[in-house]
N, C-alpha and C positions, 0 to 999 in steps of 0.2 A: 504494499499499500504507499503510494508516493503522496505523503500528506502536505499540505501548504496552507498558510493563514492567509485569509482575505479580510481586510477591513470592509466592515458593512457600510454600504450606500443606499439610499432610498431606492435604486433599481432592483435591489435584492429582497424588497419588502415581501412581495407575494411568495418568493421560493423560501425566505426564512419561515414565514408563518405557517406555510404548508409542512415544512420539516418539523416544526414544534408541535403542531396539532396531529399529525398523521404518521409521524416517521421516529419520533424521539421516545425514548424509554422514561424519561424523566422531565419533561417539558409540561407546562401548563399555559393557560390563556394568558397568565401573568407575565410570561417571557415573550409572548407574540408583540409584534410591531403594532398590531391593532390597539393592543393595550398600552403599550409604552408610549406610543405617540399621542396619548391624550395630554401629556404635558406640553405646554407651550414652549416654542422653539427658543432656546437660550436658557432655559431652567438648568439643564444639565448639559456638560460637554460629553456627547456620546462617543464611546471608544469601542463599540461592539466588533465583536470578530467572527469569523466562521473558519472553521477547520475543514477543508475541502480535500476530496480524493477525486481529481478531475473535475468532472462537472458535478460530483456528488457531495452533499453536505454530510460530514461524519459528526461535527459537533458545532453548536454555537455558544457563545459566551456573551449574553446582554451586559454590557460594561459602560461605566462613566470614567472619566478621566478628572481627578481631583487632587488638590494639595491638602492633605492630611497631615497635621502635625509637622509641617515643613517637608514632608516626603511627597514626591510625584507618585500617586497611587492609582494603580488599575483596580476599580472596585465594581462589584456587582453594581448594576444599574440602580441608581438611586431612587427610581421611581418604581421600583418593583419590590414585594415581600422576598420573593424567591430571584435569584439570579443564578450565578454560578456556572458550570458546566452542564450543558444540555446535551445528551449523547443521543446518537442514533441507536435504534435496537441492535443492529447487527454489528455496531462498532463497541457496543458494551461487553467487552472480553479482556483478558490480561494482555495479549499481545498488541491490540490496539492502543490501550491505554499507556502501555510502555513506550509507544512512539508519541503519543499525544502530549504527555507531560514534558519531555525533554523539548520538543518542538514550542511549547508554550514558555517554557523558561528562555529559550534563546530569543523569542520575539520580544520578551519583557524587557530582556536586558538591551537588545537592539533599539528599542523605542525609548529607552531612557528611564524606564520606570524604577522606583526604589522600593516599592512596596506592592503587594496585591492582597485584596481581600475578596472573598467570593462566598456569597451565601447560597447555600447548597437547598435543593428541594427536599422537603421531608419525605421520608419513605412512604407515609399514609397517601401522598398526593401522586406517587410514582407506580409504574407499572410492575415493578420488581423492586426488592430490597437492594439499596444501594451501598452494601457492605464493601464491595470491590472497589468502587469509587472513592469510599472513606478510607479503605487502605492505601490506595495509590496517593492521595493527599500527604497521608502520613510518611509514605515512603520518600516523597519528594520534598520533605522538609517543612510542610506545613503545620502550624500550630492550628488550634481550633478553640472557640469558645461556643457554649451550648445554652440553648433555652429550652425549657420543658413547656411541652404542650401537652392540651387534654383532649380526648377523643372518645367516642362510644363506637362499637361495632353494632350496627343496626340490626343485622340478623341475629345476634344474640339476645336482643331485648326480649322480655316477654310480653305478651299481647298489650298489657297497660303500660308496661313501662316501670311499674311501681315498686316492685321487689328488688331491682337493681339499685334504687335509691336508699341513701342512708336513712336513719330514723329522722334525723333533723329536717333533711330535705323533703321527706314524705309529710311529716307534720306541717311545715312551712306550705307546702303545696295545698294540703287540705284546708288550711287557714284561708289561703288565697280563693277558694271556692265559695267562701262565705260573701264576697263580694260579687257584683255583677258585671263580671269581666267577660270579654269576648275577644278572640284573636282573628284578625283579618288581614287579607294583603292590601298593603297600600297602593292603590291604583293611580291616583292622581297626583299631579306635581305638587300642588299645595299640602297633601298629606305627607309627602317626602320631605318638603320645606319645614312643616310642623315637628316632624320626626328629628330633622337636623338641629331645630332649636332646642330640643332636649338634649341632644346628643352635646351641644355645644356648652350646654349648662352643666352636665354631667363632669365634662372635662376641666371646667374652670377649677375645680377643687385640687385638680393635679397640676395645675398652672400650664395647661397644654390646650391644643386645639386639634380637631380632626385633621388627618392627614389629607383629605379631600375637601374640596370647597362644595357648597351645595350645589353650584352649577355643573361640577364635575359628575356628581351623583346623578343628576338629572341627565347628563349626557350617557352616562352608563346606562340608565333606565330606559331612555327612549331612543337610543341610536347605538353607541359603541358596544354595549353588552347587553343589549335587550333580552337576549337568551340565556344569559348567565347570571343575571343579577336579580334578587328578589327584596322586597320590602314587606314586613310584616309589622302590625301594631296590636297593642292590647288597648281595647276602649272599655271605659266606663260610662254607659249611655253613650253619648256622641263625643266624650273628650278622649283624646289620644292620652295615654298615660305611659305608655313604654313602647319601645319601637327597635327593630333591627334591621340591618342590611345583610344580606346572605350572599355568598358567591357559590355557584353551581359547578364543580369541577366534574366534567363529563359524566353527570349524572352518577358518579361514583361517590363523591365527597359533598356534603352540604357543609359550608363553613361560615361561621359567625364573624364577620368583618368587624361590625359594629353592635353594640348592645347599649341601650340607654333606657332611664326610667325617671319619671319626675320624682324629686326626692321625697315629697310627701306621700308617695306611693311604696316606698321601700318597705314601711311599716305592714302594709297590705298585702306584701309579697307578690306584687305584679311581675317582678323580674322572674320570680320561681314560676308562675302561671305561665308566662311566656315560653321560657326555655324547656318547660315540660313539653308544652305544645308543639314547639319546633322539634323537638326530638322524635315526637311521635308522628309529625309530618314527614321527617326524613324517612322514618321505618316504614310508614304505610306507602310511600312512593318509590320504595325499591332502592333507597341509597345504601351502599355499603357501610359509609361512615358518616356519623355527625361530629364535626369538629368545632371545639371551643377555642381554639388557638392558645397561644401562650399566656404565662402570667408571671411575667419578668420583666425586669429593667437592667439597666446598665450593663448591657451585653451579657446578661443571663445571670449576673453576679448577685443580683437583688430578686428574691422571691417575693411576689404579693401574697402573703400567706393566706389572708382571708379570702383573697379571690380563688386561689388554689384549691382551698377547702371547700369552697361553695362548688365549684367545678368537680371536684373528686365526689362530692356528694351525690351525684347524679349517676355514679358507677362508672366512672371515666377510667380508661386506660391511659397510656402515657406514650408520649414519642418526642425525639429530640430534634430540634432544628439545629442543624450546625453551621457555622461560619468559620472558613478556613482563611489563615493569612500568614504571611510571611514577608521577610525583607527579601528583595530581589538580589 
């Protein structure tokens, strides 16, 4: 296999997306150009690359060029949760990875990079366990930091989902049923805007803001990700009291990107009510996995214990999101 690295240009957009969506073993829509290009021009300095074998793509790496702590850094694209190395199914073997990693090292040196950071796709979003890729990162001198994520295997859930839950989660869910709650899809732009206001209010206590603007969420809903994004809300009468934005990964994983609740409804367990119903929606629609995402900060060094215990109470299993890094 005669491999070469090609820098991404817009002329390769459709070929890139076809590879990620149809040919890769660990690609998701988060690594497609359709998703990455929602960012306005100039927000990131795109340095994405393709690893080619003649006209065929073997791997892609969505990446940004950035100065981090005074070091010119080749890093996973700043606009995506997962970046890292996205491999073709046929290339995911020892012999090919033993060619790809030295080739990448030489490219980074030639381009003047001093540091590299790559956020890998979690196993629960991949077609196979990516243990071999993890080993090759180790073999070629990469360090890693880990974040813990929580998920449920839907086909293991009982019909009502209750017996998987801890006693405290069951108790809180039963308390939520004393309220006149109902869960519905958020269909209109105005409902999504109302959810976004709740989300903003929730994040203020952490002195942060949503990663996406409300305009970007509406773009996802109406255009760019119309088949892949969902919004649900919990209503008391006609008032939206809690809401979520979910990503649908190939009808395999239903992932909670955002969850938010009006503060005065925490004591009424509106969030418990919503999360239980979302899990059952995932089960009843045939998803393999319901993903709660991570509960960490500071590159995984800080565990949000309260949030972790809350998610664990639904009967969750655990997965690790790995980020690899080294000096070039």
